C-alpha positions in Angstrom: 64.6 41.0 99.5 64.4 42.3 96.0 67.5 43.9 94.6 67.2 46.9 92.3 68.2 46.2 88.7 70.3 48.8 87.0 69.0 49.6 83.5 71.1 52.6 82.3 74.8 53.2 82.1 76.6 56.5 81.4 79.0 56.7 78.5 81.9 57.2 80.9 80.9 53.9 82.7 80.9 52.0 79.5 84.3 53.4 78.5 85.8 52.7 81.9 84.5 49.1 81.7 85.9 48.7 78.2 89.3 50.2 79.3 89.4 47.7 82.2 88.8 44.8 79.7 91.5 46.1 77.4 94.1 46.7 80.1 93.5 43.2 81.5 93.7 41.7 78.0 90.0 40.5 78.2 88.8 42.5 75.2 88.3 41.0 71.8 89.3 42.7 68.5 85.8 44.2 68.0 85.8 45.8 71.5 89.3 47.2 70.9 88.2 48.7 67.5 85.0 50.0 69.1 87.1 51.7 71.8 89.4 53.3 69.2 86.4 54.5 67.2 85.0 56.1 70.3 88.3 57.9 71.0 88.7 59.2 67.5 85.1 60.2 66.9 84.4 61.5 70.4 81.1 59.7 70.6 79.7 56.3 71.3 77.6 54.5 68.6 74.9 52.9 70.8 73.4 51.0 67.9 76.4 48.6 67.4 76.4 45.0 68.4 79.6 45.6 70.4 78.0 48.3 72.5 74.9 46.2 73.2 77.1 43.3 74.2 79.1 45.5 76.6 75.9 46.7 78.2 74.6 43.1 78.6 78.0 42.2 80.3 77.9 45.2 82.6 74.3 44.5 83.5 75.1 40.8 84.3 78.1 41.8 86.5 76.1 44.5 88.3 72.9 42.5 88.9 74.9 39.4 90.1 76.9 41.6 92.5 80.2 40.8 90.8 83.0 43.2 90.6 84.7 43.8 87.3 
């Protein structure tokens, strides 16, 4: 059976995933800085390497059926 692949993520899902990584001490310095920038600016810069990396991680977890 084919499993549906998730292609899009909401901003709140990305931030929740990032918060989870930070609280569990799994985030690197770039991710922490990205999170702080998001909080201060009130928006997410979707063109950064860090954002694209997070989306790739989330897609891998989701598509493999893993729980973060």
